[in-house]
N, C-alpha and C positions, 0 to 999 in steps of 0.2 A: 380769184374765186378759188371753188375746191377742185383740187387737181383731179383730172380725169381718172388717172389711173387708181387712185382711191377710191372714186365712185364704182368702177369695174370691179376692186377686189371686195367693196362693202356689198356689190349685187351679189358677187358668188358666194358670199358667205351669209347673205340674208338679213344683213344688216342695214342696208341703205334706207330701208322703210321706216327704220328706228330712228334713223339721224333726221332723215326728210321725206316724208311720202310725196310730198310733191316732185320729187326728182327720181323721173320713171327710169328702169334698168333698160338695158338692151333689149331685153326679154322680160317686156313690161309684166306679162302674166305671173311671172315669179313673186311679186308681190302676195299672191294668196299662200305661196310657200312659207313665206317669211311672216305671214300674219297666223298662220295655223301652226307652224313650228312649236310657240311656248304653248299654244292649248294642247297638242298633243304630248308634249314634256310634262305638262301638268295635269294630264288627264286623270293617271290615278289618284292623286290629291283630291281633283274635283269629284270624283267617283265617291271616295270617302266621305267628303264631306255631305253630300247629298244622301249616301246610306245613313250617316248620322243624324242630318235633318230627318229623315222619313222615319229614323226609328224612335227619335224623340218627339218630334211634332206631328208625324203622320202625313196624309198627301195634303192636308190643310199648311202644314210649313214648307211642303215643297210647291204650292203653288204660290205662297207668299215670295219665297226664294225667286221664282221664276219671275214674278212681278218686278221685283225687285232688280233682278239682272235688266229688265228690259227697259225700266226706268234708269238705270245707269247707261246703257247704251244709246236709247233714242232721247232722253231727257237733254242732254247739250244740244242737240240739233233743235229740237222744240224751243229751248231756251232763246238760242239765237235768232230764230226765226222771229217769234214775239219780239225781241228786244231791240233787234235790227230793222224794225218796219218790214216785216216779211220777207226777210232777203237773208241768203247764206252764199258767202262766196265759194269759188270753189277750191280755194286751200282751205278754209272750214270743212268743207265738204270733205275733203281727202283726208285730213286729220279726224275725221269722224269714223272712217270706213279703212283707209288704207294702213293706217297707223297701228300696227300690232295689236297695242294694248284695247284698241278699240274693239275687237273682234272676242275678247275674252269672255265678257258679259254674256253675250249672245250664245259662246260655246258652252257656259255653264248652264244658261237655260235649257240647251238640249239635254245635257246630261240630266238635269232636275226631272225634265220630261218622261226621259229614258227610265228613271227611277220609279216615276209613277205608272209608268206601264208596268215594269217588273212588279212594283207591289199589286197592282190589278191582277195581274197574271196568276202570282203567289195566293191571293185570295181566290182566284177561280180553282184553283187546285185545292184548295183548302175546302171550299164547298163541295166540289166532286166527291171527296176524299169523306168528308162527313156524311154526304147522301149515301154512299156505298155501305158505310159502316153503319147506319141508320137501317138499310134494307137488309145486311146480314143480319141485325139484331131484330129483325121480322117489325120495324114500324114502318107504318106506310107513311110517305111524304111525298111532295110534289117533286117531280124530276126536274133537277137543276140544269139539265141540258137546254131546254126550251128557254129557260130563263136568260142564261148566259150567252145564248142566240140570239134572242131579243135585246140585250144589252150591246152586243157586238153589232147589231144592225143600226141601233141608235149611234153607237161612237162612228160607225162608218158613215152614216148621216152627216154627223158633226163635222167629220174629215173634208167630205166634198163641201158642205156649206162653207168652211172655212176658207178652201181653193178659191170658191166661188165668189166670195165677198172680198178676198184679197185682189182677186183677177177686177172687179168690178171698180176697187179703189183705183187701181193702177189707171184704168180707163177714164175714171172720173177725173182722175189731178190734171190740170192742162200742162202741157209741154212748156218749158219755159223757151227764152230765144238763145238763151247760150245752155248747153248740156251740162249736167252737174252742179246746179247751183239752185237757189232757192227751194221751192217746193220738192225738185225733183230729188234734191237730199234725203227726203222720209223714205225713200226707198230703202235707202240702206239698212235701217232697222226697225222701223216704222210696221213692217208686215211681218215682222218674228213671230208677235202672239198667233197670227193666222199659220203660220208654218209648224208651230208648235203643236196647235190644236189638231192639225192634219196629221202629223207625226204621232199622236196619242192616240186619235181615233182610228187611224188606218193599221194601227200595230194590233187591234184587236184579233184574238183568234188566227193569227197569223197572216192578216191582211183584209180588212172590211172595207168596204163602201166602193162606189163605181171607180172613182180615179184608181184606187188601190190595184183592184181588179185589172185595169188597163194597163196601169205601170209594172204590173206582174207580168205583163206579155213577153214571150221569150226574144221577141226582137228588141223590144225596148232595154230589157235586161241586158242583152248585150252589148247594146251600144252604150247604156250606162258603166258597164265595166270598163270600157274603152275611153269614157268623156273626158276624166279628169287629165289623161296623157294628152288627148286630142287638145285640150285648153291651153297646154303647156307647150306643146311642139307648134300651134297654128302659126305663130310671129316667124320665127325662125326658119321653117319650113318654106312660108309664103315669101319670105326674105331671098331665100334661095332661088326659088323660082323667078322672083323678080331679076336678080343678077344674071341668070343664066339668059333670061330673055332680053336683057340690055347688053349682054356681052355677044352673045349669038345675031341679034337682031330678027332672031325667027319669029319672035311673037313679044307680044308686050302685055304686061299684067298690069299696068296703072294709065290712068289718062294724062292727059297733057300736066293738069293741074296736080296730079298724084293724090287725088282723094278718094278714087275708088277704082275699083276692077272692070273694065270694059270689054276683057278677053273672055266671055263665056266657056268656051272651050277649054281654053287653059286652066278656068278655075275649077271646072269640073275635073280635069286631071288631077289639080292641086287637091281638091277636095277628097277624090277616092283615095289618092296615094297618102295623104294624112291619116286618113282612118288606118290605113295598111300598116303605116309606120307605127301609130300609137298600139295596134294590135300585136306587132312583131316585138314591140318593145316589152309590152305589158306580158305577154305569153313566153317570150324568150330570153329576154335579159332581164328584167326586175326579179323574177324567180330566183335567178342565179345570184344577184346581188343581196337579195334577203337570204339565201342560204349563206353566203358569204359572211355576211355581218354577224348572223347568228352563229355559225361556225366561230369568229372571232370571240364573240362576247362568252359561248362556253369554254372557249380554250382560256380568256381571261379568267371565267370563274374557278378554273381549274388550277390554275397557277397561283390564284388566292388562296384556295384550299391547300394546296401543298405549302405555300409559304407559312400558312397559320399552322398547320400540323409540323412543320420542321420546328418553328419557334416555341410551338410547346412542347415537342420533345426534347429541344435543348436546355428548356428552362427547368425541365424535370430532371 
């Protein structure tokens, strides 16, 4: 079999999901970082492609790009489901989701939707500027603010309806006997168009729609700032609690079958300290790491600039 030390090494370098997405790492949530890392690295190129499509083909071209990305991500699952008599295995489902290349089309879809929103914002600015110019020249015209406000309300309604329809689809799909197989795999990419419509509609005028206004509440925004760290830290932090309980015999964080937690008091203490840990890391540790990386990056650019200057001086 595959040596355990190589498995751990590939997990630490975020390469294990590329080799075999069915082999979970000690902290299983790190697959998300492994899947998104190539997307983050390719983001400048993706953004350039979306800008180019927007300039050459407009919003229609960006919509076509979005549909193509969704078909690339969702199409394989739909094909397997139809070809295999309404069945998708857990392994196949993991390859359509946990395997890093499977996330790239969804990421490009998000970039395309962001570019559509940017073009809309650009059009709004041009409309207001044209109306102000006409007003300065003494030409009477309709005020664009009311028209833009009405469009923002329509986009907000689209955002709310998209989330509502997506939620109804989730409740309508019957759960399978075994999780992460068959129709449940459709959750991986099937709801991407509804999320894209929500992102587009709710971005109008800085946030439109009932859900966007709800999610803009300070309490939810602050929780969202720490949510990714909570997601990454939850498993190792919980295992620390389990180990302390097992060694001290003071409490038990798992039932006899090891399937779920039966210690409500212990779980609440774990839950609260998990968010405190995530907040401390986000506010105290991560900014310093980012600053350190930025300093190293600037230092590397300065060294490269000095080397180039030295080589030009020596050649002269």
